[in-house]
N, C-alpha and C positions, 0 to 999 in steps of 0.2 A: 504494500500500500504506500509506504514512504517512497519507494523507488518510482512508482507510477506518478505520484504527485511531483516528485523531483523532475521527472521528464517533462511533465506538463508545464512547469515553470519556464522551461527553455532558457535556463541561466547560461548554458554553454551554446554559443552560436555555432552554426554548422561550419563556418569558416574556421573557428578555433579548433573544433574537433577534427576537421580535415587536416589542418596544419599539424596538430599533435600526432595523429595517426600516420600521416605521411612521413614525419620525422622518425616515428617508431619503426615503420616498415624499412626505410633506408638504413636506419641504424641496425636493425635486425639482420638485414641482408649482408651488411658489411661485416658484422661480428661473426656470422655463420660462414662467411666466405673465407675467413682466416684459417680454419682447419683445412680447407682445400688447398690453400697456399702452403701450409705446413706439409700436407701430403705430397705436394709436388717437390718441395725442397728435400724431403726424405728420399723420394725417388731418385733425385739427382745424386744425393750423397751415397746411396747404396750402389748406384751404378758407377760411382767413382769418377763422375764427370763434373768438372768445375767449369762453368761458363758464365757468360754475361746474364743468362736467364736467372741464375740463382740470385745474383745481385738485384736484378729487376724485381724478382718475387719478394725479396726481403724489403725492398723499397716500397712495393705495393702493400705489403702487410703493415708496415709502419704508417703509410699514408692512410690506410683503412682505419687504423686505430685513431689517428688524428681526426679524420672526418666523423667517425662515430662519436668522439667526444664533442666535436663542434656541433653535431646535430642535437646532442643532449643539451648543450648550452642554449641553442635556439629554442628547443622544446621548453626549457625552464623559463625563458623570456615570455613565451606565450602563456604559460601557467601563472606567472606572476600577474599578468594582466587579468586573467580569470579570477585570481584571488582578490584583486582590487575591485573588480566588478561585483563579486559576491558581497564584499563589505558594503559597498555603496548601495547595492540592491536591497539588502536586508535592513540596513539602517533606515532607509526611507519607507520600505514596506512595513516594518513594525511601527514606525511613526504613524503611517496612514491607518493601519489596522487598529492601533490604540485609540484613535479618534473616531473610527467608524463602528466600534463595537457597541452593542446595546448594553448600556451601563446598568439598566435595571435587571438584566439577566445574570449578572455576576456580582460578586462582592468586591468592594473597593480594595479590601486587604489583599486580594490576589494580584493586583497590578504590580507592586514592587517585585514580587517573586517571579512573575511572568517576564517583566522587562529585564531581569537579571539573565534570562536565558539568551539574550543577545550575545553574551560572552561566549556562547558556544560557537560563534562565528569563527573564532581562532582555531577551534578544534576542527571545524569543517574545512577551513582553508588548508591546514596542515595535512589532514588525512586525505583530502581530495588531491593534493599534490602528489602523494604517494600513489594514489590510484591512477592518476592520469600519466604519471611518469613510468611507473614500474609495471603495471598490469598490461598496458598495450604492448610494451617491449617484450615482456615475458610471453604473452600470448602469441605474438608473431614469431618469436624464436622457436616456440614449440611447433607451430604449424610448418615453418620452413625446415626445421630440423627433421620432422617426420618425412617431408618430401625428399630431403637429401639422403637420409639413411635408407629409405626404401629403395634407392638406386643401388646401394651396396648389397643388401640382402633382404628379402621380405620378412625373415624371422625378426630382424631388428624392428621393423614396423609393427609386427604383431605384439612384441613385448612392450613397446612404448604405448601402443593402443590399450593394452591391458592396464598399464600404469594409469593412464588418463581416466579409464572407466572406474577404477578403484578410487581415485581422487575425487571424481564426481560423486560417487556414492557416499563417501565420507562427508563431503560438503553438503549434499542433499539432506542427509540424516541429521546433521547438527546445526546447520546455519539458522534455521527458524528459531530454535531455542537460544542460540547465541544472540540473535537480534533482540529477542524478548528480554533476556537478562540484561543486555546492555541498556535498553530503554528504562528498565526498572532501576538499575544502578544509577542512571543519570537522574531519574525522578527523585530518588532519595537524596542524592547529592544536593539538589536544589531545595529539598525540604530542610536539610541541615542549614543551608545558607539562609533560608527564610526564617527559621527559628532564631538564628543568631541576630538577624535584623530585628526581630520582635524583642529580643532581649535588649538590644541597643535602644529601642524606642521606650522601653519600660525599665531602663537601667536603675533608676532610683528605687523602684519597688523591689527589684531582685537584689540589690545591694542590702536593703534593710531586712530582707527575708532569706538571706543566703544560707542560713543554718538549716533550712528545711529542704534544700537541695531539689526543689521542683525544677529549676532550670536544668540541672544535670539529668534528672530522670526523663524529661522531655527530649533532651539532646541525645541521651543514651539510646532511646528507642530508634531515633532516626539514623544515628551512626551505625547501630547494630544492623538495621535493615539494609543500609548501604553496603556494609561489609559483607553481609550475607549474599546479596545479589552479585557483588563484585567477585566473590569467591566462586559462585556458580558459573559466572561468565568465564572466569579464568580456567575452571576445570574443563569447560568445553574447548577452549583454545588449546589447553594442554593435551586433550584427547586428539585434536586434529594434528598437533605437532608431533606427538608420539607416533601416530600412524604414518606420518610423513617420514620420520627417521627410519622406521621399520621398512617402508617402501624403498627408501634410498639405498639401504643396505642390500635388500633383495634384488633390486634392479641392477645395482652396480655389480654385484656378484654374478648375476645372470649374464650381464653384458660381457664381463671379463671372460667368463667361462665359454660363452657362445663365440665371442670374438677370437679367443685362443683356438677353439675347435676349428673355426672356419679358416683361421690363418694356417694351422697345421695341415689342414686338408687342401691348402692352396686355393681356397675359394675367395680369399682376401689376400692382398699383398700387405706388406708391413705399413706402407703409407696409408692405405685405406683403413687398416686396423686402428692406427693412431688417430686418424681424422674422425672415424666413427666414434671412438671412445671420447674424443674431445667434444663432439657434437652431443653425444648422449649425456655427458656430464653437464654441458651447458643447458640442456633441456631439463635435467633433474634440478639444476639450480633455478631455472625459470619456474618450474612447478613449486619449488620451495618458496620462491618469491611470491607466487600467487597465494599460497597458503598463509604465509606470514603477513601478507597484506589484507587478509580477511578481517583482522582486528581494525585496520584502518577503514575498511568498508563498513563494518558495524558502527564505528565511531561517526562516520559520515552520515549514515542513515539515522542514527540516534540524534546527532546534532541537528539534522534537518527536521526531524520530528519535533524537537524542542523549539526550533526557530519558527515553526509553523503553528505554535500554540494558539495564537489569536485567530487563525483561520478556522479553528474548530468551534469557535464561539459564534453566537448569533450576531449577525451584522444588522446595522440599521437599514431601513428601507429609505432610499433617497429618490425623491421625485425630480422633475425637470423644470417645474414652473417657478419663476422668480416671484418672491413675495410682493403682492400688490401693496403700494404705499398709500398711507392716509396721513392727513395733516396733523391729526391729534392721536398719535400713538397706535397701539395694536389692539384690535378687537379679538377676543378669544372665546371660544365656545367648546365646552366639554359635554359630550353626550354619552350616557350609559357606560361610563368608564368602569372597567374592571381591572384591578392592578394588584399584584402580589409579588413576593420575592421567592422564586424557586418553588419548592414544594410546600412552603408554609401557607397557612390560610390567607385568603385575599384580604388586603387592607381596605380596598374599595370595591363595592358592588353597586352597579347602576348609579354611579355618581354623575350628577349634572351640575354644571356651573357655567354662567355666562358673565363675561367681563367686557364692558363697553370700552371702546377706544378712548383714551384719555382719562379713564376712571382711576380714582385713588381708592384702593381697596385694602382694608385691614382684615386679616384672618387671625382669629384667636382660637384657643382650644387647649385642652389639657395635654399632658405628656402622653405620648403614644397614640394620639388621635389621628396621626397621619399628616400633620401639617408639612413637615419637611418633604415627605414623598409627594404631596400635592404640588408643592412649589417646583419640584424637579419635573413633574409631568407638565405643568404649565410652561416651563422653559424649554420643553422638548428634550431634556436630558434623559428622561425615562419614558419608555413607550408602554402604554397599557396593553394588556393581553387581549382586550376587546373594547369596543366602543370607538368613538371618533372624536378628533380634535380639529377644529377649524381656526385658522388665523386669517383675519380680514376676509371672512367668508370663503376661504380656500382650504380644502382638506389638507391636513398635514402630510398625508401619504403622497400627495401630488407635488408638494413643495420641495424645492432644492434646499436642503437643510443648511447649507453654508450661507445662502442669502437670508434665510430666516434668522439664523443665530447671530449674524452680524448686527442685527437690530435688537438684540437682547443683552442686557447687562445683569449680572447676578452677583450676590454676595451671600452665600448659603451657610456661613458660619464656620467653614473649614479653612484652616490656615494655608491657603494655596499660594504661598510665596515660592517663587522659583529662583534659581541661580541667575542673577542679572542685576542691573542697577535699579534704582527706585523708579526712574522714568520708564524703563521697560516693564516693570511690575505693575505700573498703572496703565500705560498705553497698550501693552501686549501687542506691539507691532502695528497698531492702528495709525495710518498716516494722517488721518483727519485730526488727530489730537496734537496740537502744537504746544510748544513749551510755554508761551504766554497763557494759553488756555489752562494748562495744567497748574501753573503757578497761581493763577486766579482761583482755581478750585481749592488748592491747598491753603491759600491764604484765608478763604472763607471758612474752611473746615478747621482752621487753627493749627495746621501742621507745617506751614511753610517755614516758620522760624526754626522749628526743631530740625527740619531737613537742611536748611541753609547753614545751621551751626555745625553740621558735619563737614569734615575737611573737603570732601568731594561733592557735597550738595546732592543734586539729583543723580549724579554719577556714582554715588556710593553703592558699592556692590553688596548684595544681600546673600546670605547663605541659605541653605535649604530649610533651616529651622528658625530663620529670622532672628537669630540671637543678638544681632546688632541693634535691634529695635525694641522699644518697650511694647508690650502686648497691645496696649490701646492704640499705638501708632500704626502697627501693621494692620490692625483691624480697620482703621480709617483708610489706610492705603487700599485695602480690598474693596471698601465701599466706594472710594473715589474711582477705582477701576470700573465698577459697575455703572456709575452714573456719568462718566466722562464719554464724550463722543456723540451726544445727542441721539441716544438710542430710543427706539419706539416702545420698548418694554423694559422696565426695571423691576427686579424681584429681589427683595432683601429679607433675610431670615435673622431675626433678633439683632437689628443693626445698632441698637442703643445699649445692649448688654455690656457691662463692665466699664461704662463711661459714667463720669460724674454728671450731675444734673445740667450744669452749664454747657459742658462739652456736648452732651446729647442734644440740647436745644439748638446749639450752633450747627451741629451736623444735620439736624432735621431741616433747618432753614436752607442749607446748601442743597439737600436732597429735593426739597420742594421747588427751589429755584431752577434746578437742572431738569426737573421732570414736568415743567409747565405744559409741554406739548407731548408728553409721554404717558403711557399707562404705567401706573405704579402699584405694585402689590407688596405689602409688608406683612410679615408674620411676627407677632411679638406678644408677650404676656403683659407688657407695660401699657400705660394709657397715654403716653406722650403724643401719639399720633391720632388719638381719638377725634379731636376737634377738627382735624384737617382731612379726615377720611370722608369720601363721598358715601361709602357703605362699609359697615362692619358686620362680619359674619363669624359665627362660632362653629367650629367643626367638632361635633360630639363623638363619643366613642362608637356610636352606631353609624358613623360616616354620613350623618345628616347635617345639613347647614341650617343654623338658626340665625335669622337675620336680626341683628340688634340695632342697626341704624341704616337708614336709606334716605339720603337727601332728596332723591327724586320723589319720595312719598311725603316729604315734609311740606 
């Protein structure tokens, strides 16, 4: 299955493959022609004749060795380009798949462990190099060697054919289990990495509770499982290699005995005998190279399986229609929405909600009522299992999600600071957000002075955990990210939490000013926004909306 998907991706262009195999064919021909040259030299020596032909043959042999090496260098250059192409391809492929995946169908905690699998690209590069360099050359040497020794005597051909059949049987019986154990081994390797990451995120808790050894017991299970499957995989490789050694001994003995017999019965001359033995030894070496590279093949297929993790997950449905624009924000209509996480009971059943363009909506409700999930559905981040969503009277399924989402700003309470400077963390690449506009927003939100006091101002680099900023500052940065750029829909989850009263009031005024022509949806337990909301609804535990205020009815 992995091999089929690998072929469908067409990472290796036909031109690259033709070049690699052309080099391998010529290199194989040159290397197998050397024993024929040795045979001719021995014939001259035995006959006692020294002539210019011997010098010429020696020169040809040395030239052949030189060109064989040159072809291998050229082959390596092609493979280096393939390796670079693999890295570029998977970097952007995983980036695209990460943004296309249906977030509601997976847990957020899975993303860091999945993205770590990109590191398997180095394994794929290295193992693919061995496969593309060694396997084509070894295969061609075996085929050409069979052709040459069949000229000397058909018994040689029969014996080598028997060797290849036995090798095929060994491979056929053990390769499937070898691939399965390799994939399992890799899976537990990433589980170990994932658990260490979780320990790092909760390091304070584990430090304070170290005496209970929960961290060790969790780690021990994962490490033990990894070692178990690694041992199983190694035993299969050992089985294959043991059989190879046995076959090498048997074939070498048989060839020496048969060659000696044919030589004594004058069915071979000494030159042919030496050349045949060199060719057979070369073929045995090629078979050994094929077997020893099986591990590289398993590594390649396993790495490919891990790099294709996101392709197994449910992808978003993306339409082709550009979002119709309105002068006063985004109109949203949810009809008969059913939504849940995985196999757990549904959070919403037959949920209906209509939000007018330009409306200022406040959503309240107790913990666990589903407010956060509702906000993610409204912003198109989560997709319901059934029901329909319309934006500006256009079904979501028909909309191009990129054009829809560029009109949506969100701050959903998660510390989504990324590696980059403060300007990038607010603008997120939006070319419509200028520095004067951003400075004006920051001044009104009361964060401009704090940012300008930093040595590099808006160019100050933030780390992944935003440790260079007070918690309230990065919270305001995320809210400014949501409201900057004149978006049609702004959705905020608890925007005033952890702020003092005055800071909350100042921030609210900035939000209201920036959303005059936008639809604004805020979820909060506080009452600061009550007087400014056009409508207030409470989401109860039964997933019903209770309307607490509606200016349209006043």
